[in-house]
PAZABA-207526 format. One line per field, with one value per atom (N, C-alpha, C): x, y, z; residue number from 1; residue in one letter. Coordinates in nm, 2 decimals. Layout:
# residues N
c1 = [X	...]
c2 = [Y	...]
c3 = [Z	...]
resi = [NUM	...]
resn = [A	...]
***
This chain:
# residues 261
c1 = [12.53	12.57	12.48	12.37	12.22	12.27	12.21	12.23	12.18	12.07	12.01	12.08	12.11	12.26	12.41	12.46	12.63	12.63	12.69	12.80	12.92	12.98	13.15	13.16	13.26	13.35	13.39	13.39	13.43	13.53	13.57	13.68	13.53	13.59	13.51	13.43	13.32	13.32	13.35	13.43	13.40	13.49	13.44	13.52	13.58	13.67	13.83	13.89	14.00	14.08	14.22	14.22	14.28	14.45	14.52	14.65	14.70	14.75	14.87	14.82	14.94	14.89	14.83	14.75	14.71	14.64	14.53	14.43	14.38	14.56	14.56	14.50	14.45	14.42	14.29	14.22	14.09	14.01	13.87	13.77	13.76	13.73	13.64	13.59	13.50	13.43	13.48	13.56	13.61	13.55	13.57	13.50	13.66	13.65	13.78	13.75	13.75	13.72	13.84	13.80	13.88	14.01	14.05	14.17	14.29	14.38	14.50	14.53	14.58	14.68	14.81	14.82	15.02	15.05	15.13	15.25	15.33	15.34	15.41	15.50	15.64	15.72	15.63	15.61	15.62	15.46	15.33	15.23	15.23	15.14	15.09	14.93	14.88	14.70	14.69	14.77	14.76	14.63	14.59	14.41	14.31	14.33	14.29	14.34	14.45	14.44	14.38	14.26	14.21	14.02	13.96	13.79	13.73	13.70	13.64	13.52	13.46	13.34	13.25	13.29	13.23	13.32	13.23	13.27	13.21	13.28	13.27	13.24	13.13	13.01	13.02	13.04	13.08	12.89	12.92	12.73	12.74	12.78	12.80	12.96	12.98	13.08	13.17	13.33	13.43	13.42	13.29	13.30	13.38	13.39	13.41	13.31	13.25	13.13	13.04	13.14	13.13	13.05	12.96	12.88	12.90	12.90	12.95	12.82	12.86	12.78	12.75	12.74	12.81	12.87	12.95	13.01	12.95	12.90	12.96	12.82	12.82	12.78	12.69	12.53	12.43	12.53	12.53	12.47	12.40	12.24	12.16	12.21	12.26	12.31	12.42	12.55	12.62	12.63	12.54	12.47	12.36	12.28	12.23	12.32	12.44	12.56	12.61	12.68	12.66	12.62	12.49	12.38	12.41	12.38	12.37	12.52	12.64	12.76	12.74	12.68	12.69	12.60	12.66	12.59	12.67	12.56	12.56	12.70	12.78	12.88	13.01	13.04	13.11	13.24	13.16	13.31	13.36	13.46	13.50	13.48	13.53	13.53	13.46	13.47	13.50	13.62	13.67	13.83	13.74	13.77	13.81	13.89	13.95	14.13	14.02	14.21	14.17	14.30	14.34	14.30	14.36	14.27	14.26	14.12	14.09	13.94	13.89	14.02	14.00	13.99	14.00	13.93	13.81	13.74	13.59	13.51	13.63	13.59	13.43	13.40	13.24	13.18	13.18	13.11	13.03	13.20	13.21	13.17	13.14	13.10	12.90	12.89	12.74	12.72	12.84	12.74	12.81	12.90	12.98	12.91	12.85	12.71	12.64	12.58	12.45	12.49	12.59	12.67	12.71	12.79	12.80	12.69	12.55	12.41	12.36	12.36	12.32	12.36	12.48	12.58	12.64	12.65	12.70	12.88	12.92	13.06	13.17	13.28	13.37	13.43	13.48	13.48	13.64	13.70	13.86	13.96	14.01	14.10	14.17	14.24	14.39	14.33	14.51	14.50	14.66	14.71	14.80	14.87	14.76	14.89	14.89	14.79	14.87	14.77	14.63	14.55	14.49	14.51	14.45	14.37	14.33	14.24	14.09	14.10	14.00	13.93	14.06	14.12	13.97	14.04	13.89	13.76	13.79	13.57	13.54	13.59	13.56	13.57	13.70	13.76	13.65	13.55	13.42	13.37	13.34	13.29	13.42	13.56	13.64	13.67	13.69	13.75	13.93	13.96	14.07	14.13	14.26	14.32	14.48	14.53	14.62	14.67	14.76	14.84	15.00	14.95	15.10	15.18	15.33	15.45	15.55	15.54	15.56	15.72	15.83	15.94	16.00	16.07	16.15	16.21	16.29	16.37	16.32	16.19	16.10	15.99	15.93	15.80	15.81	15.94	15.97	15.88	15.80	15.69	15.74	15.73	15.84	15.71	15.64	15.51	15.53	15.64	15.71	15.56	15.55	15.48	15.41	15.26	15.14	15.14	15.23	15.18	15.18	15.32	15.31	15.17	15.10	15.01	14.87	14.90	14.78	14.75	14.88	14.94	14.87	14.94	14.87	14.72	14.65	14.54	14.44	14.45	14.42	14.49	14.58	14.64	14.54	14.53	14.45	14.29	14.18	14.07	14.09	14.19	14.19	14.17	14.14	14.13	14.22	14.25	14.34	14.38	14.52	14.60	14.72	14.78	14.90	14.97	15.09	15.20	15.23	15.22	15.31	15.37	15.50	15.61	15.63	15.61	15.68	15.88	15.92	16.09	16.09	16.22	16.28	16.48	16.46	16.67	16.71	16.66	16.68	16.62	16.61	16.57	16.70	16.64	16.80	16.75	16.85	16.82	16.81	16.84	16.82	16.60	16.56	16.43	16.34	16.40	16.33	16.34	16.49	16.47	16.44	16.40	16.28	16.13	16.11	16.00	15.95	16.08	16.10	16.09	16.12	16.15	15.98	15.93	15.81	15.66	15.73	15.61	15.67	15.76	15.77	15.74	15.74	15.72	15.59	15.47	15.31	15.34	15.36	15.37	15.46	15.54	15.64	15.57	15.43	15.40	15.29	15.26	15.21	15.28	15.25	15.30	15.35	15.44	15.53	15.53	15.45	15.49	15.58	15.67	15.81	15.74	15.72	15.62	15.70	15.79	15.95	15.81	15.85	15.78	15.70	15.64	15.60	15.65	15.73	15.84	15.71	15.76	15.72	15.74	15.65	15.71	15.72	15.84	15.90	15.79	15.69	15.60	15.55	15.53	15.47	15.59	15.73	15.82	15.86	15.79	15.87	16.04	16.09	16.26	16.29	16.24	16.28	16.25	16.38	16.48	16.36	16.29	16.16	16.18	16.34	16.41	16.38	16.29	16.28	16.40	16.42	16.50	16.62	16.68	16.74	16.72	16.71	16.71	16.81	16.90	16.98	16.97	16.91	16.85	16.73	16.64	16.52	16.55	16.69	16.70	16.79	16.87	16.96	16.81	16.74	16.63	16.54	16.49	16.43	16.50	16.63	16.73	16.69	16.74	16.76	16.63	16.46	16.38	16.34	16.37	16.33	16.40	16.52	16.53	16.47	16.40	16.24	16.13	16.08	15.98	15.94	15.85	15.82	15.82	15.71	15.65	15.74	15.76	15.85	15.81	15.72	15.66	15.74	15.81	15.77	15.72	15.63	15.50	15.53	15.50	15.46	15.37	15.28	15.19	15.12	15.02	15.01	14.92	14.82	14.72	14.79	14.89	14.94	15.02	15.05	15.13	15.00	14.92	14.82	14.65	14.79	14.71	14.56	14.59	14.41	14.47	14.43	14.48	14.33]
c2 = [14.58	14.71	14.83	14.86	14.96	15.13	15.17	15.33	15.26	15.19	15.19	15.08	14.97	14.93	15.00	15.07	15.14	15.14	15.14	15.20	15.22	15.37	15.42	15.40	15.38	15.43	15.51	15.63	15.83	15.81	15.88	16.02	16.12	16.24	16.32	16.39	16.48	16.59	16.73	16.74	16.92	17.03	17.13	17.26	17.33	17.33	17.45	17.44	17.50	17.56	17.46	17.38	17.28	17.33	17.26	17.29	17.25	17.20	17.10	17.07	17.14	17.06	17.14	17.08	17.24	17.29	17.24	17.38	17.46	17.43	17.45	17.65	17.66	17.77	17.82	17.67	17.67	17.61	17.66	17.60	17.43	17.37	17.22	17.17	17.04	17.03	16.89	16.88	16.72	16.60	16.48	16.37	16.31	16.21	16.19	16.03	15.92	15.79	15.74	15.64	15.56	15.46	15.41	15.28	15.30	15.28	15.30	15.21	15.13	14.97	15.00	15.12	15.20	15.17	15.23	15.29	15.37	15.43	15.56	15.61	15.59	15.62	15.80	15.87	16.05	16.04	15.96	16.01	16.03	16.15	16.24	16.23	16.08	16.12	15.97	15.90	15.75	15.69	15.82	15.79	15.69	15.78	15.70	15.57	15.49	15.33	15.29	15.27	15.20	15.30	15.19	15.27	15.34	15.39	15.42	15.43	15.41	15.38	15.45	15.60	15.75	15.79	15.85	16.01	16.15	16.22	16.40	16.45	16.50	16.58	16.77	16.81	16.95	16.99	17.11	17.14	17.22	17.33	17.46	17.45	17.51	17.41	17.56	17.48	17.61	17.63	17.66	17.67	17.56	17.44	17.32	17.31	17.30	17.28	17.09	17.04	16.88	16.84	16.76	16.62	16.51	16.41	16.26	16.19	16.05	15.93	15.85	15.76	15.61	15.61	15.47	15.45	15.25	15.23	15.32	15.42	15.48	15.56	15.51	15.53	15.53	15.61	15.56	15.71	15.77	15.78	15.85	16.00	15.88	15.98	16.11	16.06	16.11	16.24	16.14	16.26	16.40	16.35	16.48	16.52	16.51	16.59	16.66	16.63	16.71	16.80	16.75	16.89	17.00	16.95	17.09	17.14	17.08	17.19	17.23	17.24	17.29	17.41	17.52	17.63	17.71	17.77	17.81	17.95	17.88	17.96	17.91	17.87	17.85	17.69	17.65	17.52	17.53	17.50	17.49	17.35	17.28	17.14	17.05	16.92	16.79	16.75	16.77	16.62	16.42	16.37	16.26	16.26	16.17	16.20	16.11	16.05	15.99	16.02	15.84	15.73	15.68	15.60	15.56	15.55	15.65	15.67	15.55	15.50	15.38	15.24	15.21	15.14	15.11	15.24	15.21	15.24	15.21	15.20	15.14	15.08	15.01	15.15	15.22	15.27	15.34	15.42	15.56	15.56	15.44	15.41	15.43	15.41	15.47	15.64	15.68	15.78	15.89	15.88	15.98	16.07	15.96	16.03	16.12	16.04	16.15	16.25	16.25	16.36	16.48	16.46	16.53	16.62	16.50	16.55	16.65	16.63	16.74	16.83	16.85	16.95	17.01	16.98	17.05	17.08	17.04	17.01	16.97	16.96	16.90	16.79	16.68	16.57	16.58	16.61	16.54	16.43	16.35	16.22	16.28	16.29	16.22	16.11	16.06	15.92	15.86	15.71	15.70	15.66	15.65	15.66	15.48	15.39	15.24	15.15	15.16	15.06	15.12	15.09	15.16	15.06	14.95	14.89	14.92	15.00	15.03	15.22	15.23	15.36	15.36	15.28	15.25	15.27	15.20	15.20	15.34	15.45	15.56	15.71	15.68	15.74	15.86	15.74	15.86	15.98	15.94	16.07	16.13	16.15	16.26	16.37	16.41	16.55	16.59	16.55	16.56	16.49	16.46	16.31	16.44	16.40	16.45	16.28	16.22	16.14	16.12	16.09	16.07	15.98	16.01	15.88	15.91	15.71	15.69	15.69	15.81	15.77	15.64	15.56	15.43	15.53	15.61	15.70	15.73	15.78	15.85	15.80	15.75	15.68	15.51	15.43	15.31	15.25	15.30	15.25	15.18	15.06	15.09	15.07	15.11	15.12	15.15	15.15	15.21	15.15	15.06	14.95	15.05	15.03	15.01	15.21	15.30	15.41	15.46	15.41	15.43	15.38	15.26	15.22	15.36	15.41	15.49	15.59	15.65	15.77	15.76	15.66	15.63	15.63	15.55	15.58	15.64	15.78	15.91	16.01	16.00	16.07	16.03	15.88	15.85	15.84	15.88	15.97	16.08	16.18	16.30	16.36	16.32	16.39	16.52	16.60	16.69	16.61	16.56	16.48	16.56	16.54	16.59	16.50	16.53	16.41	16.54	16.44	16.49	16.39	16.46	16.34	16.42	16.38	16.45	16.40	16.51	16.50	16.55	16.47	16.53	16.56	16.52	16.55	16.37	16.30	16.20	16.12	16.22	16.16	16.13	16.02	16.02	16.06	16.12	16.18	16.04	15.90	15.86	15.82	15.85	15.82	15.95	16.06	16.14	16.14	16.13	16.10	15.98	15.90	15.85	15.85	15.93	15.99	16.09	16.13	16.23	16.16	16.02	15.95	15.91	15.85	15.82	15.91	16.01	16.06	16.10	16.13	16.24	16.08	15.98	15.85	15.84	15.90	15.93	16.04	16.20	16.34	16.40	16.47	16.52	16.70	16.71	16.82	16.80	16.70	16.63	16.75	16.84	16.92	16.81	16.83	16.75	16.89	16.82	16.88	16.83	16.91	16.86	16.90	16.83	16.88	16.83	16.93	16.93	16.87	16.76	16.70	16.78	16.77	16.80	16.75	16.80	16.72	16.72	16.57	16.51	16.49	16.43	16.44	16.35	16.31	16.14	16.04	16.06	16.00	15.90	16.06	15.98	15.93	15.95	15.94	15.75	15.70	15.59	15.51	15.63	15.64	15.66	15.70	15.79	15.95	15.91	16.13	16.22	16.32	16.38	16.51	16.56	16.66	16.75	16.82	16.89	16.93	16.90	16.96	17.08	17.07	17.19	17.33	17.42	17.48	17.47	17.41	17.37	17.19	17.12	17.00	17.08	17.11	17.20	17.17	17.31	17.35	17.23	17.18	17.00	16.95	16.91	16.82	16.88	17.00	17.11	17.08	17.14	17.10	17.00	16.85	16.78	16.72	16.76	16.70	16.74	16.87	16.96	16.92	16.83	16.77	16.70	16.64	16.56	16.58	16.65	16.76	16.93	16.99	17.06	17.19	17.10	17.19	17.09	17.14	17.09	17.20	17.20	17.34	17.25	17.30	17.31	17.40	17.35	17.44	17.35	17.42	17.32	17.28	17.26	17.23	17.35	17.42	17.54	17.52	17.44	17.42	17.42	17.36	17.36	17.51	17.56	17.70	17.77	17.77	17.85	17.76	17.71	17.60	17.53	17.54	17.46	17.32	17.27	17.11	16.97]
c3 = [14.91	14.99	14.94	15.05	15.01	15.06	15.05	15.09	15.25	15.24	15.39	15.49	15.42	15.50	15.55	15.43	15.42	15.58	15.62	15.75	15.70	15.81	15.84	15.99	15.97	16.11	16.11	16.15	16.14	16.28	16.29	16.39	16.40	16.31	16.33	16.18	16.19	16.09	16.15	16.09	16.08	15.96	15.99	15.89	15.96	15.85	15.88	15.73	15.76	15.72	15.66	15.50	15.48	15.50	15.52	15.59	15.45	15.35	15.34	15.16	15.08	14.97	14.86	14.72	14.64	14.69	14.74	14.84	14.96	15.00	15.14	15.14	15.19	15.28	15.23	15.16	15.15	15.25	15.21	15.31	15.33	15.39	15.33	15.45	15.44	15.51	15.54	15.68	15.64	15.72	15.62	15.70	15.74	15.86	15.87	15.90	15.86	15.88	15.96	16.03	16.12	15.99	16.09	16.03	15.96	15.99	15.90	15.87	15.79	15.76	15.74	15.72	15.78	15.89	15.91	16.05	16.02	16.02	15.96	16.10	16.07	16.23	16.24	16.20	16.14	16.18	16.23	16.22	16.35	16.34	16.46	16.49	16.39	16.41	16.42	16.53	16.53	16.63	16.67	16.72	16.58	16.47	16.37	16.34	16.40	16.36	16.34	16.47	16.50	16.51	16.54	16.55	16.66	16.71	16.85	16.81	16.98	16.97	16.94	16.99	16.91	16.85	16.70	16.69	16.68	16.67	16.69	16.58	16.59	16.55	16.53	16.48	16.50	16.48	16.56	16.55	16.46	16.47	16.39	16.32	16.17	16.08	16.17	16.23	16.25	16.38	16.45	16.55	16.69	16.66	16.74	16.88	16.85	16.93	16.89	16.94	16.93	16.97	16.91	17.02	16.98	17.03	17.07	17.01	16.95	16.81	16.84	16.86	16.84	16.69	16.71	16.55	16.56	16.41	16.29	16.28	16.18	16.14	16.01	15.99	15.82	15.75	15.61	15.52	15.55	15.55	15.56	15.70	15.80	15.89	15.90	15.80	15.79	15.65	15.56	15.47	15.50	15.65	15.77	15.81	15.84	15.93	15.83	15.70	15.58	15.55	15.53	15.53	15.57	15.75	15.88	15.85	15.84	15.76	15.68	15.58	15.45	15.42	15.52	15.47	15.37	15.26	15.12	15.10	15.04	15.01	15.07	15.18	15.27	15.22	15.21	15.19	14.99	14.96	14.82	14.83	14.93	14.87	15.02	15.00	15.08	15.12	15.17	15.21	15.29	15.20	15.28	15.30	15.48	15.49	15.61	15.69	15.78	15.88	15.92	15.87	15.68	15.66	15.54	15.47	15.37	15.36	15.27	15.19	15.12	15.14	15.29	15.39	15.34	15.38	15.36	15.15	15.13	14.92	14.94	14.96	14.95	14.98	15.09	15.10	15.08	15.03	15.00	14.81	14.80	14.67	14.66	14.73	14.80	14.85	14.92	14.97	14.87	14.81	14.73	14.60	14.49	14.43	14.52	14.61	14.67	14.75	14.81	14.89	14.73	14.64	14.53	14.48	14.47	14.43	14.56	14.65	14.77	14.81	14.77	14.85	14.74	14.58	14.41	14.44	14.58	14.61	14.57	14.50	14.49	14.60	14.52	14.65	14.61	14.72	14.75	14.84	14.79	14.87	14.92	15.04	15.09	15.13	15.09	15.12	15.06	15.15	15.18	15.04	14.96	14.79	14.77	14.85	14.86	14.78	14.77	14.77	14.60	14.55	14.40	14.39	14.36	14.35	14.42	14.53	14.62	14.56	14.50	14.46	14.34	14.25	14.08	14.09	14.26	14.29	14.28	14.33	14.33	14.31	14.16	14.08	14.04	13.98	13.95	13.97	14.10	14.19	14.23	14.24	14.27	14.17	14.25	14.14	14.16	14.29	14.31	14.41	14.38	14.48	14.55	14.63	14.74	14.78	14.71	14.72	14.82	14.94	14.99	14.92	14.93	14.87	15.03	15.06	15.21	15.17	15.22	15.19	15.28	15.25	15.35	15.46	15.43	15.54	15.67	15.60	15.75	15.76	15.71	15.71	15.77	15.73	15.77	15.71	15.56	15.47	15.32	15.25	15.12	15.02	14.94	14.89	14.69	14.69	14.59	14.43	14.36	14.28	14.27	14.46	14.47	14.40	14.48	14.50	14.31	14.27	14.05	14.03	14.04	14.01	14.06	14.16	14.22	14.15	14.13	14.07	13.90	13.82	13.72	13.72	13.77	13.75	13.80	13.89	13.89	13.80	13.72	13.58	13.47	13.49	13.37	13.34	13.46	13.52	13.51	13.49	13.43	13.56	13.66	13.80	13.86	13.87	13.94	14.04	14.05	14.18	14.13	14.30	14.34	14.42	14.44	14.55	14.67	14.80	14.89	14.95	15.03	15.06	15.21	15.29	15.43	15.50	15.48	15.50	15.65	15.68	15.78	15.82	15.89	15.85	15.80	15.88	15.81	15.69	15.64	15.47	15.38	15.28	15.22	15.07	15.00	14.90	14.82	14.82	14.74	14.68	14.81	14.85	14.75	14.76	14.71	14.53	14.55	14.37	14.33	14.35	14.35	14.32	14.38	14.42	14.30	14.26	14.14	14.04	14.02	13.91	13.84	13.96	14.00	13.92	13.98	13.94	13.84	13.71	13.61	13.52	13.57	13.45	13.45	13.51	13.52	13.39	13.47	13.40	13.51	13.42	13.52	13.54	13.54	13.53	13.69	13.71	13.85	13.95	14.07	14.15	14.30	14.32	14.48	14.58	14.66	14.82	14.87	14.88	15.02	15.14	15.23	15.34	15.50	15.54	15.65	15.76	15.80	15.88	16.01	16.12	16.25	16.37	16.46	16.56	16.61	16.67	16.76	16.91	16.99	17.15	17.12	17.26	17.30	17.27	17.34	17.37	17.21	17.13	17.00	16.92	16.92	16.82	16.81	16.87	16.85	16.91	16.92	16.90	16.79	16.69	16.55	16.57	16.50	16.52	16.38	16.46	16.36	16.34	16.36	16.37	16.22	16.20	16.07	16.01	15.82	15.80	15.79	15.75	15.72	15.67	15.61	15.49	15.36	15.42	15.33	15.24	15.34	15.30	15.16	15.24	15.18	15.07	15.07	14.91	14.79	14.85	14.75	14.73	14.82	14.74	14.66	14.66	14.55	14.45	14.45	14.34	14.30	14.31	14.24	14.23	14.27	14.21	14.10	14.10	13.97	13.85	13.82	13.74	13.64	13.74	13.67	13.68	13.71	13.77	13.75	13.71	13.67	13.82	13.90	14.01	14.20	14.18	14.38	14.47	14.52	14.64	14.79	14.89	14.97	15.09	15.15	15.23	15.39	15.46	15.58	15.59	15.73	15.77	15.84	15.75	15.80	15.89	15.91	16.02	16.11	16.16	16.28	16.25	16.24	16.24	16.29	16.25	16.29	16.42	16.50	16.59	16.61	16.45	16.44	16.37	16.52	16.49	16.53]
resi = [1	1	1	2	2	2	3	3	3	4	4	4	5	5	5	6	6	6	7	7	7	8	8	8	9	9	9	10	10	10	11	11	11	12	12	12	13	13	13	14	14	14	15	15	15	16	16	16	17	17	17	18	18	18	19	19	19	20	20	20	21	21	21	22	22	22	23	23	23	24	24	24	25	25	25	26	26	26	27	27	27	28	28	28	29	29	29	30	30	30	31	31	31	32	32	32	33	33	33	34	34	34	35	35	35	36	36	36	37	37	37	38	38	38	39	39	39	40	40	40	41	41	41	42	42	42	43	43	43	44	44	44	45	45	45	46	46	46	47	47	47	48	48	48	49	49	49	50	50	50	51	51	51	52	52	52	53	53	53	54	54	54	55	55	55	56	56	56	57	57	57	58	58	58	59	59	59	60	60	60	61	61	61	62	62	62	63	63	63	64	64	64	65	65	65	66	66	66	67	67	67	68	68	68	69	69	69	70	70	70	71	71	71	72	72	72	73	73	73	74	74	74	75	75	75	76	76	76	77	77	77	78	78	78	79	79	79	80	80	80	81	81	81	82	82	82	83	83	83	84	84	84	85	85	85	86	86	86	87	87	87	88	88	88	89	89	89	90	90	90	91	91	91	92	92	92	93	93	93	94	94	94	95	95	95	96	96	96	97	97	97	98	98	98	99	99	99	100	100	100	101	101	101	102	102	102	103	103	103	104	104	104	105	105	105	106	106	106	107	107	107	108	108	108	109	109	109	110	110	110	111	111	111	112	112	112	113	113	113	114	114	114	115	115	115	116	116	116	117	117	117	118	118	118	119	119	119	120	120	120	121	121	121	122	122	122	123	123	123	124	124	124	125	125	125	126	126	126	127	127	127	128	128	128	129	129	129	130	130	130	131	131	131	132	132	132	133	133	133	134	134	134	135	135	135	136	136	136	137	137	137	138	138	138	139	139	139	140	140	140	141	141	141	142	142	142	143	143	143	144	144	144	145	145	145	146	146	146	147	147	147	148	148	148	149	149	149	150	150	150	151	151	151	152	152	152	153	153	153	154	154	154	155	155	155	156	156	156	157	157	157	158	158	158	159	159	159	160	160	160	161	161	161	162	162	162	163	163	163	164	164	164	165	165	165	166	166	166	167	167	167	168	168	168	169	169	169	170	170	170	171	171	171	172	172	172	173	173	173	174	174	174	175	175	175	176	176	176	177	177	177	178	178	178	179	179	179	180	180	180	181	181	181	182	182	182	183	183	183	184	184	184	185	185	185	186	186	186	187	187	187	188	188	188	189	189	189	190	190	190	191	191	191	192	192	192	193	193	193	194	194	194	195	195	195	196	196	196	197	197	197	198	198	198	199	199	199	200	200	200	201	201	201	202	202	202	203	203	203	204	204	204	205	205	205	206	206	206	207	207	207	208	208	208	209	209	209	210	210	210	211	211	211	212	212	212	213	213	213	214	214	214	215	215	215	216	216	216	217	217	217	218	218	218	219	219	219	220	220	220	221	221	221	222	222	222	223	223	223	224	224	224	225	225	225	226	226	226	227	227	227	228	228	228	229	229	229	230	230	230	231	231	231	232	232	232	233	233	233	234	234	234	235	235	235	236	236	236	237	237	237	238	238	238	239	239	239	240	240	240	241	241	241	242	242	242	243	243	243	244	244	244	245	245	245	246	246	246	247	247	247	248	248	248	249	249	249	250	250	250	251	251	251	252	252	252	253	253	253	254	254	254	255	255	255	256	256	256	257	257	257	258	258	258	259	259	259	260	260	260	261	261	261]
resn = [M	M	M	T	T	T	A	A	A	D	D	D	T	T	T	A	A	A	T	T	T	A	A	A	R	R	R	L	L	L	V	V	V	E	E	E	V	V	V	F	F	F	S	S	S	A	A	A	I	I	I	Q	Q	Q	G	G	G	E	E	E	G	G	G	L	L	L	N	N	N	V	V	V	G	G	G	T	T	T	R	R	R	Q	Q	Q	L	L	L	F	F	F	I	I	I	R	R	R	F	F	F	A	A	A	F	F	F	C	C	C	D	D	D	L	L	L	R	R	R	C	C	C	Y	Y	Y	F	F	F	C	C	C	D	D	D	S	S	S	A	A	A	H	H	H	T	T	T	W	W	W	T	T	T	A	A	A	P	P	P	A	A	A	T	T	T	C	C	C	Q	Q	Q	I	I	I	E	E	E	R	R	R	S	S	S	P	P	P	G	G	G	L	L	L	R	R	R	D	D	D	F	F	F	E	E	E	T	T	T	H	H	H	P	P	P	N	N	N	P	P	P	V	V	V	S	S	S	L	L	L	P	P	P	T	T	T	L	L	L	L	L	L	D	D	D	W	W	W	V	V	V	Q	Q	Q	R	R	R	Q	Q	Q	N	N	N	Q	Q	Q	P	P	P	G	G	G	L	L	L	H	H	H	D	D	D	S	S	S	I	I	I	S	S	S	L	L	L	T	T	T	G	G	G	G	G	G	E	E	E	P	P	P	L	L	L	L	L	L	H	H	H	A	A	A	A	A	A	F	F	F	L	L	L	A	A	A	E	E	E	F	F	F	L	L	L	P	P	P	Q	Q	Q	V	V	V	R	R	R	Q	Q	Q	Q	Q	Q	T	T	T	G	G	G	L	L	L	P	P	P	I	I	I	Y	Y	Y	L	L	L	E	E	E	S	S	S	G	G	G	G	G	G	H	H	H	R	R	R	P	P	P	E	E	E	Q	Q	Q	L	L	L	A	A	A	M	M	M	I	I	I	L	L	L	P	P	P	Y	Y	Y	L	L	L	D	D	D	A	A	A	V	V	V	G	G	G	M	M	M	D	D	D	V	V	V	K	K	K	L	L	L	P	P	P	S	S	S	V	V	V	S	S	S	G	G	G	E	E	E	T	T	T	L	L	L	W	W	W	Q	Q	Q	T	T	T	H	H	H	A	A	A	E	E	E	F	F	F	L	L	L	Q	Q	Q	R	R	R	C	C	C	H	H	H	D	D	D	A	A	A	S	S	S	V	V	V	E	E	E	V	V	V	F	F	F	V	V	V	K	K	K	A	A	A	I	I	I	A	A	A	S	S	S	Q	Q	Q	A	A	A	T	T	T	K	K	K	L	L	L	E	E	E	D	D	D	L	L	L	E	E	E	Q	Q	Q	T	T	T	A	A	A	E	E	E	L	L	L	V	V	V	A	A	A	A	A	A	V	V	V	D	D	D	P	P	P	A	A	A	I	I	I	P	P	P	V	V	V	F	F	F	L	L	L	Q	Q	Q	P	P	P	V	V	V	T	T	T	P	P	P	L	L	L	D	D	D	A	A	A	A	A	A	H	H	H	S	S	S	L	L	L	G	G	G	H	H	H	D	D	D	F	F	F	S	S	S	P	P	P	P	P	P	T	T	T	P	P	P	D	D	D	Q	Q	Q	V	V	V	L	L	L	T	T	T	W	W	W	Q	Q	Q	T	T	T	L	L	L	M	M	M	K	K	K	R	R	R	Y	Y	Y	L	L	L	K	K	K	Q	Q	Q	V	V	V	R	R	R	V	V	V	V	V	V	P	P	P	Q	Q	Q	T	T	T	H	H	H	K	K	K	M	M	M	L	L	L	G	G	G	Q	Q	Q	L	L	L]
***
């Protein structure tokens, strides 16, 4: 694959406030990739599971004045779109999100060195944390990684081994990394304890964010209960996890609180 032939299937490119994790509140330029190979029960972005025929691109950063373009998108075209969004001093970083961006690892290995040189912005990857081999292809070009831990009792996925390898690769590469876990009333204590043990085995100083699930309507819940956890549950979970870890923070999805969907 070369820069002339590399393409990716996108959902959208836009400028917004980061609502989750270590970078919450910062302004990021988001590149949302299509496709995901997981089917988490709580997913509120099921539209990213497959690739749409078209993608949405903001004309002006933050104004939601989207225009429609066909998929797939060439590497030079995406560079042009990023440059159009990249007003001086506006963005703190570029967020690669999805879907699962690592399903486009070969494209990213070509794209990231060029976009870093073009913009000078740090590169932040949001990932399900289950594709360590694809992660290795782009680690040299990343500045920060937000890794989801998929709790089996909430997500329906069981990925402990690949999560551990993924997190270890991030730590060994000395990129800034944090872990995020979605929690609901149905979350099992043993899932959170296993998460704490997994992270502590790599480095107990890695920050962990417990994120209360955003309630889904009946059409999206697939028959599962996604009621947010109670305050007592959250306090119990944080107490347990802090036996293993230095930083366990409880932070909701602030972008949804702001109505920035």
